[in-house]
N, CA, C and O of each residue as an XYZ file, in Angstrom:
904
protein
N      -7.148    118.194     32.520
C      -6.923    116.780     32.227
C      -7.029    116.579     30.720
O      -8.128    116.458     30.179
N      -5.871    116.543     30.038
C      -5.866    116.443     28.584
C      -5.068    115.227     28.146
O      -3.937    115.023     28.586
N      -5.662    114.425     27.278
C      -4.945    113.310     26.668
C      -3.949    113.873     25.655
O      -4.245    114.830     24.940
N      -2.776    113.269     25.607
C      -1.768    113.729     24.650
C      -2.326    113.678     23.233
O      -3.003    112.713     22.878
N      -2.056    114.696     22.415
C      -2.576    114.742     21.038
C      -2.199    113.489     20.240
O      -1.089    112.965     20.334
N      -3.187    113.035     19.446
C      -2.995    111.907     18.536
C      -2.706    110.585     19.247
O      -2.119    109.680     18.655
N      -3.116    110.469     20.516
C      -2.914    109.197     21.224
C      -4.237    108.533     21.614
O      -4.240    107.411     22.121
N      -5.349    109.214     21.381
C      -6.650    108.684     21.813
C      -7.146    107.612     20.845
O      -7.222    107.841     19.637
N      -7.483    106.438     21.387
C      -8.011    105.333     20.596
C      -9.344    104.901     21.210
O      -9.354    104.168     22.199
N     -10.473    105.346     20.637
C     -11.781    105.034     21.242
C     -12.112    103.551     21.184
O     -11.631    102.819     20.319
N     -12.954    103.125     22.137
C     -13.385    101.730     22.226
C     -14.905    101.636     22.167
O     -15.616    102.469     22.730
N     -15.391    100.603     21.473
C     -16.819    100.249     21.478
C     -17.721    101.424     21.108
O     -18.786    101.602     21.699
N     -17.292    102.228     20.125
C     -18.068    103.402     19.736
C     -19.361    103.038     19.006
O     -20.279    103.856     18.949
N     -19.450    101.848     18.457
C     -20.628    101.479     17.677
C     -21.744    100.889     18.524
O     -22.835    100.631     18.015
N     -21.490    100.674     19.796
C     -22.535    100.134     20.668
C     -23.538    101.235     20.988
O     -23.152    102.306     21.457
N     -24.814    100.983     20.741
C     -25.845    101.987     21.004
C     -27.073    101.314     21.605
O     -27.327    100.132     21.372
N     -27.830    102.086     22.382
C     -29.023    101.567     23.047
C     -30.148    101.339     22.049
O     -30.288    102.062     21.062
N     -30.934    100.330     22.328
C     -32.147    100.069     21.558
C     -33.342    100.307     22.497
O     -33.536    101.420     22.986
N     -34.128     99.273     22.741
C     -35.228     99.368     23.699
C     -35.380     97.995     24.329
O     -36.323     97.272     24.009
N     -34.456     97.617     25.231
C     -34.388     96.235     25.714
C     -35.631     95.740     26.436
O     -35.905     94.540     26.424
N     -36.393     96.633     27.067
C     -37.592     96.178     27.779
C     -38.873     96.635     27.082
O     -39.961     96.590     27.657
N     -38.716     97.081     25.811
C     -39.885     97.539     25.042
C     -40.671     98.580     25.832
O     -41.884     98.462     26.004
N     -39.956     99.606     26.313
C     -40.540    100.681     27.120
C     -41.716    101.322     26.414
O     -42.714    101.656     27.053
N     -41.616    101.502     25.094
C     -42.652    102.210     24.344
C     -43.487    101.260     23.487
O     -44.037    101.674     22.467
N     -43.588     99.995     23.888
C     -44.379     99.054     23.108
C     -45.857     99.421     23.157
O     -46.296    100.121     24.069
N     -46.626     98.947     22.174
C     -48.051     99.269     22.104
C     -48.786     98.759     23.336
O     -49.723     99.399     23.813
N     -48.355     97.589     23.859
C     -49.027     97.049     25.028
C     -48.840     97.956     26.235
O     -49.760     98.149     27.030
N     -47.612     98.523     26.365
C     -47.344     99.385     27.514
C     -48.108    100.694     27.417
O     -48.520    101.252     28.434
N     -48.302    101.193     26.187
C     -48.978    102.472     26.015
C     -50.491    102.352     26.093
O     -51.168    103.293     26.508
N     -51.030    101.198     25.697
C     -52.475    101.047     25.639
C     -53.050    100.340     26.853
O     -54.261    100.134     26.936
N     -52.192     99.964     27.797
C     -52.672     99.269     28.970
C     -52.475     97.781     28.821
O     -51.991     97.311     27.791
N     -52.843     97.047     29.834
C     -52.640     95.601     29.833
C     -53.734     94.913     29.050
O     -54.903     94.929     29.436
N     -53.329     94.292     27.917
C     -54.264     93.520     27.115
C     -54.016     92.034     27.262
O     -54.622     91.225     26.560
N     -53.127     91.673     28.172
C     -52.768     90.275     28.323
C     -53.945     89.480     28.863
O     -54.749     89.981     29.650
N     -54.030     88.217     28.420
C     -55.094     87.350     28.894
C     -54.697     86.618     30.164
O     -55.491     85.859     30.720
N     -53.464     86.843     30.629
C     -53.026     86.166     31.835
C     -53.800     86.674     33.043
O     -54.195     87.839     33.105
N     -54.010     85.773     34.005
C     -54.717     86.145     35.224
C     -53.871     87.078     36.056
O     -52.648     86.940     36.082
N     -54.499     88.037     36.746
C     -53.723     88.944     37.609
C     -52.965     88.180     38.669
O     -53.380     87.093     39.070
N     -51.860     88.735     39.127
C     -51.047     88.089     40.142
C     -51.862     87.897     41.404
O     -52.524     88.819     41.880
N     -51.805     86.702     41.934
C     -52.497     86.419     43.181
C     -53.936     85.974     42.986
O     -54.647     85.766     43.968
N     -54.387     85.822     41.741
C     -55.765     85.390     41.504
C     -55.764     84.001     40.892
O     -54.741     83.539     40.387
N     -56.916     83.332     40.938
C     -57.063     81.983     40.403
C     -57.705     81.973     39.035
O     -57.748     80.920     38.399
N     -58.202     83.088     38.558
C     -58.848     83.141     37.251
C     -58.738     84.532     36.694
O     -58.318     85.456     37.389
N     -59.125     84.691     35.408
C     -59.063     85.999     34.770
C     -60.019     86.984     35.415
O     -59.747     88.182     35.478
N     -61.147     86.465     35.894
C     -62.173     87.369     36.388
C     -61.879     87.841     37.803
O     -62.346     88.906     38.207
N     -61.110     87.065     38.563
C     -60.930     87.394     39.971
C     -59.911     88.498     40.146
O     -58.763     88.346     39.726
N     -60.301     89.612     40.758
C     -59.335     90.695     41.017
C     -58.308     90.264     42.055
O     -58.502     89.282     42.772
N     -57.222     91.008     42.124
C     -56.170     90.691     43.081
C     -56.709     90.786     44.499
O     -57.347     91.767     44.882
N     -56.435     89.742     45.262
C     -56.804     89.770     46.672
C     -58.256     89.405     46.939
O     -58.688     89.490     48.089
N     -59.037     89.001     45.928
C     -60.433     88.646     46.152
C     -60.648     87.177     45.843
O     -59.856     86.572     45.120
N     -61.724     86.590     46.389
C     -62.019     85.177     46.171
C     -63.086     84.963     45.114
O     -63.215     83.854     44.595
N     -63.847     85.979     44.781
C     -64.910     85.828     43.803
C     -65.295     87.176     43.252
O     -64.858     88.217     43.745
N     -66.148     87.144     42.187
C     -66.606     88.386     41.588
C     -67.480     89.172     42.558
O     -67.558     90.399     42.495
N     -68.144     88.428     43.469
C     -69.035     89.105     44.394
C     -68.270     90.032     45.331
O     -68.854     90.921     45.951
N     -66.952     89.816     45.432
C     -66.175     90.638     46.362
C     -66.186     92.100     45.976
O     -65.995     92.969     46.827
N     -66.409     92.387     44.688
C     -66.418     93.770     44.248
C     -67.811     94.275     43.927
O     -67.958     95.397     43.443
N     -68.813     93.493     44.178
C     -70.169     93.923     43.861
C     -70.860     94.442     45.117
O     -70.479     94.092     46.234
N     -71.887     95.285     44.924
C     -72.655     95.775     46.042
C     -72.136     97.080     46.593
O     -71.120     97.603     46.136
N     -72.833     97.597     47.568
C     -72.498     98.906     48.124
C     -71.202     98.879     48.904
O     -70.513     99.896     48.984
N     -70.845     97.714     49.496
C     -69.612     97.646     50.287
C     -68.404     97.920     49.415
O     -67.475     98.614     49.829
N     -68.415     97.368     48.188
C     -67.263     97.583     47.313
C     -67.174     99.036     46.879
O     -66.078     99.576     46.731
N     -68.333     99.677     46.674
C     -68.320    101.086     46.291
C     -67.698    101.932     47.393
O     -66.943    102.865     47.119
N     -68.023    101.598     48.655
C     -67.445    102.340     49.759
C     -65.940    102.106     49.848
O     -65.172    103.025     50.131
N     -65.526    100.840     49.598
C     -64.098    100.526     49.663
C     -63.332    101.239     48.575
O     -62.240    101.758     48.805
N     -63.916    101.264     47.373
C     -63.240    101.910     46.256
C     -63.188    103.414     46.446
O     -62.165    104.042     46.172
N     -64.282    103.995     46.912
C     -64.291    105.439     47.110
C     -63.359    105.844     48.237
O     -62.919    106.992     48.303
N     -63.051    104.892     49.138
C     -62.132    105.180     50.219
C     -60.704    105.395     49.757
O     -59.871    105.895     50.512
N     -60.417    105.015     48.504
C     -59.082    105.233     47.959
C     -58.797    106.710     47.760
O     -57.637    107.103     47.633
N     -59.818    107.521     47.731
C     -59.668    108.953     47.483
C     -60.046    109.717     48.733
O     -60.752    109.202     49.599
N     -59.577    110.940     48.823
C     -59.961    111.793     49.928
C     -61.394    112.275     49.713
O     -61.980    112.051     48.653
N     -61.946    112.931     50.718
C     -63.314    113.428     50.593
C     -63.422    114.446     49.482
O     -64.470    114.591     48.853
N     -62.314    115.162     49.241
C     -62.360    116.191     48.209
C     -62.366    115.600     46.807
O     -62.936    116.189     45.889
N     -61.720    114.408     46.630
C     -61.589    113.851     45.284
C     -62.534    112.692     45.016
O     -62.758    112.331     43.860
N     -63.092    112.103     46.070
C     -63.948    110.943     45.862
C     -65.168    111.301     45.023
O     -65.884    112.259     45.316
N     -65.391    110.511     43.970
C     -66.552    110.734     43.120
C     -66.381    111.843     42.123
O     -67.328    112.172     41.407
N     -65.175    112.451     42.046
C     -64.941    113.552     41.126
C     -63.865    113.178     40.127
O     -63.163    112.182     40.297
N     -63.740    113.980     39.089
C     -62.692    113.754     38.101
C     -61.328    113.954     38.738
O     -61.149    114.857     39.555
N     -60.356    113.111     38.368
C     -59.012    113.171     38.917
C     -58.090    113.807     37.894
O     -58.115    113.432     36.722
N     -57.282    114.758     38.317
C     -56.408    115.496     37.405
C     -55.372    114.608     36.732
O     -54.880    114.936     35.653
N     -55.035    113.471     37.370
C     -54.039    112.591     36.778
C     -54.531    111.960     35.481
O     -53.731    111.524     34.654
N     -55.830    111.914     35.309
C     -56.396    111.310     34.126
C     -56.809    112.382     33.135
O     -56.586    113.570     33.367
N     -57.407    111.966     32.037
C     -57.881    112.920     31.042
C     -59.092    113.660     31.580
O     -59.653    113.297     32.614
N     -59.494    114.721     30.849
C     -60.577    115.570     31.337
C     -61.891    114.806     31.476
O     -62.729    115.155     32.308
N     -62.071    113.770     30.669
C     -63.323    113.011     30.703
C     -63.267    111.839     31.670
O     -64.230    111.081     31.784
N     -62.124    111.683     32.379
C     -61.954    110.524     33.245
C     -62.825    110.659     34.488
O     -63.127    111.768     34.928
N     -63.220    109.538     35.043
C     -63.967    109.497     36.290
C     -63.214    108.642     37.283
O     -62.365    107.837     36.899
N     -63.517    108.808     38.546
C     -62.843    108.025     39.570
C     -63.361    106.602     39.562
O     -64.396    106.298     38.969
N     -62.598    105.716     40.251
C     -63.019    104.316     40.312
C     -64.343    104.168     41.037
O     -65.092    103.222     40.794
N     -64.629    105.117     41.935
C     -65.885    105.026     42.676
C     -67.077    105.155     41.748
O     -68.151    104.634     42.052
N     -66.912    105.840     40.617
C     -68.005    106.010     39.666
C     -68.016    104.920     38.611
O     -68.981    104.784     37.860
N     -66.931    104.135     38.555
C     -66.874    103.068     37.562
C     -67.730    101.888     38.002
O     -68.190    101.822     39.141
N     -67.932    100.963     37.075
C     -68.718     99.770     37.367
C     -67.947     98.916     38.363
O     -66.888     98.399     38.008
N     -68.420     98.745     39.574
C     -67.655     98.009     40.596
C     -67.479     96.541     40.256
O     -66.637     95.882     40.866
N     -68.232     95.999     39.310
C     -68.102     94.582     38.955
C     -66.911     94.336     38.044
O     -66.548     93.184     37.809
N     -66.289     95.403     37.523
C     -65.140     95.251     36.647
C     -63.863     95.311     37.465
O     -63.702     96.172     38.330
N     -62.945     94.371     37.176
C     -61.685     94.329     37.912
C     -60.696     95.346     37.392
O     -59.779     95.734     38.115
N     -60.858     95.792     36.150
C     -59.936     96.758     35.558
C     -60.586     98.131     35.499
O     -61.807     98.222     35.367
N     -59.812     99.189     35.591
C     -60.391    100.536     35.469
C     -60.914    100.763     34.067
O     -60.406    100.169     33.115
N     -61.916    101.609     33.919
C     -62.445    101.884     32.580
C     -61.372    102.457     31.683
O     -60.432    103.099     32.151
N     -61.516    102.221     30.387
C     -60.479    102.596     29.433
C     -60.172    104.086     29.454
O     -59.027    104.490     29.252
N     -61.200    104.912     29.699
C     -60.991    106.350     29.641
C     -60.151    106.883     30.794
O     -59.739    108.042     30.769
N     -59.884    106.041     31.821
C     -59.075    106.508     32.943
C     -57.589    106.260     32.742
O     -56.790    106.650     33.593
N     -57.195    105.628     31.652
C     -55.782    105.353     31.425
C     -55.027    106.650     31.157
O     -55.506    107.525     30.436
N     -53.843    106.758     31.748
C     -53.030    107.959     31.590
C     -52.354    107.938     30.222
O     -51.796    106.918     29.815
N     -52.405    109.034     29.533
C     -51.769    109.149     28.234
C     -50.572    110.085     28.325
O     -50.634    111.137     28.962
N     -49.479    109.684     27.674
C     -48.249    110.464     27.693
C     -47.943    110.958     26.285
O     -48.165    110.253     25.301
N     -47.437    112.169     26.209
C     -47.069    112.757     24.926
C     -45.551    112.806     24.737
O     -45.066    113.415     23.783
N     -44.793    112.163     25.648
C     -43.347    112.193     25.544
C     -42.892    111.437     24.294
O     -43.563    110.501     23.858
N     -41.750    111.841     23.712
C     -41.209    111.125     22.554
C     -40.869    109.682     22.930
O     -40.579    109.389     24.090
N     -40.906    108.794     21.953
C     -40.533    107.411     22.193
C     -39.067    107.346     22.613
O     -38.264    108.203     22.246
N     -38.735    106.318     23.386
C     -37.367    106.164     23.886
C     -36.364    106.101     22.737
O     -35.315    106.741     22.799
N     -36.675    105.338     21.691
C     -35.776    105.224     20.552
C     -35.581    106.579     19.881
O     -34.474    106.920     19.465
N     -36.664    107.351     19.778
C     -36.557    108.676     19.162
C     -35.706    109.617     20.018
O     -34.964    110.441     19.483
N     -35.810    109.496     21.334
C     -34.995    110.332     22.216
C     -33.514    109.980     22.067
O     -32.662    110.867     22.021
N     -33.218    108.695     21.991
C     -31.826    108.272     21.789
C     -31.297    108.854     20.491
O     -30.182    109.372     20.446
N     -32.097    108.769     19.433
C     -31.676    109.277     18.128
C     -31.429    110.785     18.173
O     -30.464    111.277     17.586
N     -32.300    111.517     18.869
C     -32.140    112.976     18.927
C     -30.888    113.366     19.704
O     -30.198    114.313     19.326
N     -30.584    112.645     20.789
C     -29.373    112.948     21.562
C     -28.111    112.563     20.798
O     -27.076    113.213     20.942
N     -28.191    111.520     19.993
C     -27.040    111.168     19.168
C     -26.737    112.270     18.160
O     -25.576    112.598     17.916
N     -27.785    112.833     17.581
C     -27.584    113.919     16.630
C     -27.103    115.191     17.334
O     -26.287    115.937     16.794
N     -27.617    115.429     18.543
C     -27.274    116.647     19.274
C     -25.825    116.639     19.754
O     -25.138    117.658     19.676
N     -25.359    115.489     20.252
C     -24.024    115.414     20.853
C     -22.971    114.834     19.928
O     -21.776    115.035     20.148
N     -23.396    114.116     18.891
C     -22.423    113.444     18.030
C     -21.873    112.166     18.633
O     -20.938    111.573     18.096
N     -22.457    111.733     19.762
C     -22.027    110.507     20.433
C     -23.083    109.424     20.262
O     -24.251    109.720     20.009
N     -22.672    108.179     20.400
C     -23.635    107.080     20.334
C     -24.269    106.800     21.689
O     -25.370    106.254     21.761
N     -23.578    107.173     22.765
C     -24.106    106.950     24.111
C     -23.561    108.001     25.076
O     -22.824    108.905     24.684
N     -23.944    107.859     26.349
C     -23.634    108.880     27.352
C     -22.228    108.758     27.925
O     -21.917    109.405     28.925
N     -21.372    107.942     27.311
C     -19.989    107.838     27.773
C     -19.075    107.533     26.601
O     -19.437    106.800     25.681
N     -17.889    108.106     26.653
C     -16.821    107.777     25.713
C     -15.751    107.004     26.468
O     -15.331    107.413     27.551
N     -15.316    105.903     25.906
C     -14.252    105.109     26.521
C     -13.139    104.900     25.509
O     -13.378    104.865     24.302
N     -11.930    104.762     26.011
C     -10.825    104.539     25.104
C      -9.495    104.453     25.825
O      -9.427    104.466     27.054
N      -8.436    104.365     25.028
C      -7.075    104.280     25.521
C      -6.298    105.476     24.991
O      -6.432    105.835     23.821
N      -5.503    106.082     25.823
C      -4.687    107.212     25.404
C      -3.475    107.359     26.297
O      -3.208    106.508     27.146
N      -2.753    108.426     26.106
C      -1.584    108.697     26.935
C      -1.758    110.033     27.655
O      -2.231    111.014     27.082
N      -1.369    110.038     28.902
C      -1.429    111.242     29.737
C       0.001    111.555     30.169
O       0.576    110.863     31.009
N       0.570    112.622     29.572
C       1.983    112.932     29.809
C       2.875    111.739     29.472
O       3.854    111.459     30.163
N       2.511    111.044     28.394
C       3.304    109.916     27.935
C       3.004    108.605     28.629
O       3.577    107.577     28.267
N       2.105    108.611     29.635
C       1.759    107.379     30.368
C       0.478    106.786     29.790
O      -0.546    107.470     29.768
N       0.500    105.531     29.318
C      -0.720    104.911     28.788
C      -1.780    104.755     29.881
O      -1.484    104.282     30.978
N      -3.010    105.154     29.576
C      -4.112    105.034     30.528
C      -5.368    104.577     29.794
O      -5.538    104.828     28.601
N      -6.241    103.901     30.538
C      -7.588    103.597     30.064
C      -8.512    104.643     30.672
O      -8.436    104.934     31.866
N      -9.385    105.205     29.840
C     -10.154    106.347     30.335
C     -11.601    106.305     29.834
O     -11.868    105.952     28.686
N     -12.517    106.672     30.719
C     -13.921    106.823     30.364
C     -14.414    108.189     30.792
O     -14.159    108.624     31.915
N     -15.125    108.873     29.893
C     -15.628    110.218     30.188
C     -17.126    110.260     29.897
O     -17.545    110.023     28.764
N     -17.920    110.556     30.896
C     -19.371    110.612     30.716
C     -19.782    111.983     30.194
O     -19.119    112.989     30.449
N     -20.892    112.000     29.456
C     -21.404    113.232     28.852
C     -22.800    113.516     29.384
O     -23.758    112.822     29.043
N     -22.909    114.554     30.235
C     -24.204    114.862     30.843
C     -25.216    115.350     29.815
O     -26.421    115.207     30.023
N     -24.752    115.916     28.719
C     -25.664    116.416     27.688
C     -26.403    115.292     26.977
O     -27.405    115.538     26.305
N     -25.917    114.055     27.120
C     -26.590    112.922     26.500
C     -27.535    112.305     27.533
O     -27.132    111.473     28.345
N     -28.777    112.724     27.485
C     -29.835    112.184     28.337
C     -29.454    112.244     29.820
O     -29.690    111.304     30.579
N     -28.860    113.372     30.210
C     -28.494    113.564     31.603
C     -27.403    112.635     32.088
O     -27.281    112.392     33.288
N     -26.593    112.103     31.151
C     -25.535    111.184     31.548
C     -26.056    109.921     32.201
O     -25.322    109.247     32.924
N     -27.328    109.587     31.953
C     -27.936    108.437     32.615
C     -27.283    107.135     32.158
O     -26.806    107.019     31.029
N     -27.274    106.172     33.056
C     -26.620    104.893     32.797
C     -27.626    103.819     32.410
O     -28.417    103.367     33.238
N     -27.587    103.420     31.157
C     -28.367    102.296     30.685
C     -27.467    101.086     30.506
O     -26.324    101.082     30.961
N     -27.982    100.061     29.846
C     -27.221     98.831     29.670
C     -25.974     99.041     28.819
O     -24.957     98.386     29.047
N     -26.036     99.948     27.836
C     -24.874    100.191     26.978
C     -23.779    100.932     27.743
O     -22.603    100.587     27.627
N     -24.152    101.941     28.522
C     -23.167    102.665     29.319
C     -22.476    101.702     30.291
O     -21.253    101.725     30.430
N     -23.257    100.869     30.954
C     -22.675     99.895     31.879
C     -21.762     98.909     31.190
O     -20.722     98.535     31.733
N     -22.140     98.481     29.994
C     -21.321     97.521     29.248
C     -20.011     98.154     28.793
O     -18.960     97.515     28.851
N     -20.066     99.405     28.340
C     -18.849    100.080     27.885
C     -17.878    100.297     29.048
O     -16.670    100.117     28.892
N     -18.399    100.679     30.199
C     -17.533    100.867     31.364
C     -16.905     99.540     31.781
O     -15.713     99.475     32.081
N     -17.719     98.483     31.798
C     -17.212     97.166     32.189
C     -16.132     96.680     31.229
O     -15.102     96.158     31.656
N     -16.369     96.851     29.945
C     -15.355     96.435     28.969
C     -14.072     97.241     29.117
O     -12.977     96.704     28.949
N     -14.200     98.520     29.429
C     -13.016     99.355     29.649
C     -12.219     98.853     30.848
O     -10.994     98.747     30.789
N     -12.922     98.545     31.937
C     -12.251     98.048     33.139
C     -11.552     96.722     32.859
O     -10.412     96.514     33.274
N     -12.240     95.830     32.154
C     -11.647     94.518     31.849
C     -10.428     94.654     30.942
O      -9.444     93.933     31.107
N     -10.493     95.575     29.987
C      -9.341     95.798     29.117
C      -8.164     96.334     29.927
O      -7.031     95.882     29.765
N      -8.448     97.315     30.811
C      -7.389     97.870     31.649
C      -6.795     96.805     32.564
O      -5.596     96.824     32.846
N      -7.625     95.880     33.027
C      -7.141     94.780     33.871
C      -6.196     93.879     33.093
O      -5.116     93.533     33.571
N      -6.617     93.499     31.878
C      -5.805     92.591     31.066
C      -4.488     93.226     30.634
O      -3.473     92.540     30.518
N      -4.505     94.537     30.396
C      -3.310     95.233     29.920
C      -2.528     95.909     31.058
O      -1.506     96.554     30.821
N      -3.020     95.752     32.291
C      -2.378     96.357     33.466
C      -2.201     97.867     33.299
O      -1.123     98.412     33.537
N      -3.288     98.530     32.883
C      -3.256     99.971     32.665
C      -3.899    100.714     33.838
O      -4.828    100.193     34.455
N      -3.430    101.909     34.153
C      -4.159    102.761     35.095
C      -5.528    103.112     34.505
O      -5.681    103.206     33.288
N      -6.505    103.302     35.366
C      -7.880    103.562     34.915
C      -8.378    104.878     35.492
O      -8.271    105.125     36.694
N      -8.922    105.719     34.620
C      -9.516    106.991     35.037
C     -10.936    107.062     34.471
O     -11.142    106.868     33.273
N     -11.909    107.340     35.333
C     -13.291    107.518     34.884
C     -13.781    108.876     35.370
O     -13.785    109.156     36.568
N     -14.194    109.714     34.420
C     -14.734    111.034     34.736
C     -16.260    110.924     34.727
O     -16.866    110.695     33.680
N     -16.865    111.086     35.883
C     -18.298    110.823     36.040
C     -19.108    112.112     36.006
O     -18.786    113.085     36.687
N     -20.160    112.098     35.205
C     -21.156    113.179     35.187
C     -22.483    112.523     34.846
O     -22.785    112.298     33.674
N     -23.270    112.217     35.858
C     -24.450    111.381     35.613
C     -25.598    111.737     36.535
O     -25.397    112.166     37.671
N     -26.807    111.551     36.024
C     -28.007    111.748     36.815
C     -28.543    110.464     37.399
O     -29.598    110.471     38.033
N     -27.831    109.339     37.201
C     -28.268    108.072     37.776
C     -28.656    107.061     36.717
O     -28.317    107.207     35.543
N     -29.374    106.033     37.148
C     -29.787    104.960     36.249
C     -30.869    105.448     35.291
O     -31.669    106.316     35.640
N     -30.891    104.892     34.092
C     -31.850    105.292     33.068
C     -33.155    104.518     33.251
O     -33.200    103.303     33.063
N     -34.211    105.236     33.618
C     -35.458    104.567     33.991
C     -36.092    103.828     32.822
O     -36.821    102.858     33.031
N     -35.828    104.270     31.596
C     -36.461    103.623     30.448
C     -36.010    102.175     30.255
O     -36.661    101.416     29.537
N     -34.903    101.790     30.889
C     -34.423    100.425     30.757
C     -34.649     99.616     32.024
O     -34.142     98.502     32.158
N     -35.410    100.178     32.948
C     -35.852     99.431     34.119
C     -34.720     98.800     34.912
O     -33.676     99.415     35.130
N     -34.945     97.547     35.345
C     -33.966     96.867     36.190
C     -32.667     96.580     35.464
O     -31.636     96.380     36.105
N     -32.695     96.555     34.121
C     -31.461     96.304     33.379
C     -30.432     97.404     33.644
O     -29.231     97.139     33.689
N     -30.905     98.634     33.817
C     -29.965     99.723     34.119
C     -29.418     99.593     35.534
O     -28.251     99.904     35.773
N     -30.240     99.139     36.475
C     -29.777     98.972     37.847
C     -28.753     97.850     37.957
O     -27.860     97.906     38.802
N     -28.875     96.836     37.115
C     -27.940     95.709     37.147
C     -26.528     96.121     36.761
O     -25.566     95.435     37.107
N     -26.394     97.228     36.053
C     -25.065     97.652     35.608
C     -24.164     98.010     36.786
O     -22.949     97.828     36.708
N     -24.737     98.512     37.869
C     -23.928     98.885     39.019
C     -23.229     97.668     39.604
O     -22.053     97.740     39.961
N     -23.939     96.555     39.704
C     -23.335     95.332     40.235
C     -22.256     94.814     39.296
O     -21.207     94.350     39.743
N     -22.515     94.893     37.994
C     -21.538     94.407     37.010
C     -20.260     95.236     37.044
O     -19.157     94.690     37.029
N     -20.415     96.556     37.090
C     -19.255     97.448     37.134
C     -18.483     97.268     38.438
O     -17.253     97.223     38.430
N     -19.200     97.164     39.554
C     -18.546     97.005     40.855
C     -17.740     95.714     40.912
O     -16.651     95.679     41.485
N     -18.276     94.658     40.319
C     -17.564     93.381     40.299
C     -16.268     93.485     39.506
O     -15.225     92.993     39.937
N     -16.343     94.136     38.331
C     -15.143     94.298     37.507
C     -14.116     95.184     38.202
O     -12.916     94.919     38.134
N     -14.592     96.250     38.880
C     -13.680     97.144     39.588
C     -13.042     96.469     40.794
O     -11.881     96.727     41.112
N     -13.790     95.613     41.458
C     -13.241     94.881     42.608
C     -12.065     94.022     42.162
O     -11.026     93.992     42.820
N     -12.231     93.330     41.051
C     -11.142     92.497     40.528
C      -9.966     93.369     40.112
O      -8.810     93.012     40.342
N     -10.259     94.514     39.499
C      -9.205     95.429     39.030
C      -8.370     95.962     40.197
O      -7.142     95.993     40.123
N      -9.042     96.380     41.275
C      -8.344     97.016     42.388
C      -7.815     96.026     43.428
O      -6.660     96.097     43.848
N      -8.687     95.105     43.828
C      -8.333     94.218     44.933
C      -7.431     93.064     44.505
O      -6.436     92.766     45.165
N      -7.784     92.427     43.407
C      -7.024     91.256     42.972
C      -5.769     91.631     42.184
O      -4.700     91.057     42.393
N      -5.910     92.600     41.276
C      -4.778     92.976     40.439
C      -3.954     94.126     41.021
O      -2.845     94.394     40.559
N      -4.500     94.806     42.038
C      -3.790     95.908     42.703
C      -3.409     97.018     41.718
O      -2.307     97.562     41.787
N      -4.327     97.352     40.799
C      -4.047     98.374     39.796
C      -4.598     99.725     40.231
O      -5.426     99.813     41.137
N      -4.124    100.774     39.570
C      -4.422    102.150     39.964
C      -5.709    102.640     39.319
O      -5.859    102.576     38.099
N      -6.646    103.134     40.142
C      -7.940    103.609     39.657
C      -8.258    104.969     40.271
O      -8.143    105.158     41.482
N      -8.660    105.911     39.419
C      -9.065    107.241     39.879
C     -10.473    107.531     39.355
O     -10.725    107.434     38.154
N     -11.373    107.882     40.247
C     -12.724    108.291     39.865
C     -12.846    109.793     40.093
O     -12.688    110.275     41.215
N     -13.125    110.523     39.029
C     -13.254    111.978     39.119
C     -14.725    112.354     39.055
O     -15.380    112.153     38.033
N     -15.244    112.902     40.154
C     -16.649    113.295     40.222
C     -16.775    114.751     39.779
O     -16.186    115.647     40.383
N     -17.537    114.972     38.738
C     -17.793    116.331     38.267
C     -19.218    116.717     38.630
O     -20.013    115.875     39.050
N     -19.529    117.972     38.468
C     -20.876    118.454     38.762
C     -21.628    118.682     37.440
O     -21.131    119.384     36.560
N     -22.843    118.080     37.298
C     -23.566    117.314     38.322
C     -23.265    115.818     38.252
O     -23.156    115.233     37.175
N     -23.134    115.226     39.426
C     -23.108    113.771     39.567
C     -24.047    113.422     40.693
O     -23.776    113.750     41.848
N     -25.149    112.762     40.379
C     -26.147    112.400     41.385
C     -26.569    110.955     41.178
O     -26.169    110.316     40.205
N     -27.369    110.448     42.086
C     -27.991    109.137     41.938
C     -29.479    109.323     41.784
O     -30.056    110.220     42.399
N     -30.118    108.493     40.974
C     -31.541    108.661     40.759
C     -32.181    107.383     40.303
O     -33.390    107.346     40.073
């Protein structure tokens, strides 16, 4: 599948991901510092699902908290936490939040830094290239995903570029070809990445059903959902 030489005209190449949900913000990395009351509580002090501070005090609460762990792990250090971490059963039962030392720490690169490294590695701004070209002299709108860019994952920019390509092909009555190579939605952008599927499907429905235009989806390996 080769576009005719000197006919490729890329679209929206300058669009690049940022960090729309502040995935790597200081608040997310250091735990919840918000003064807002927990969901389902009437005050800052009341834990979720309890009516008063007394609900977590006494031996009954210790038994309830220790019940969260198996007999093998109850009262012992948990591997998910740091080496100095202790289980909730050993923490002060009067506190609604886990002790600070039990917070999980990650050493992964920041999302923005990962985007920057993949841009340098692939020479692309995002996990898909979109544009207009000719195939054996026939004008087509085409999108090609790049698995080497963060596993071809779909974030808000990938979804926007695909949608704009579909809308352009609709307006110009062009055949549409999308070559898919993707590991699924990009978790760093949360629900915003999942929303792209609905947006793309809506644009494709109009393209195929209402305008009766020609669309080919080419699934390459690997193409998965995640």
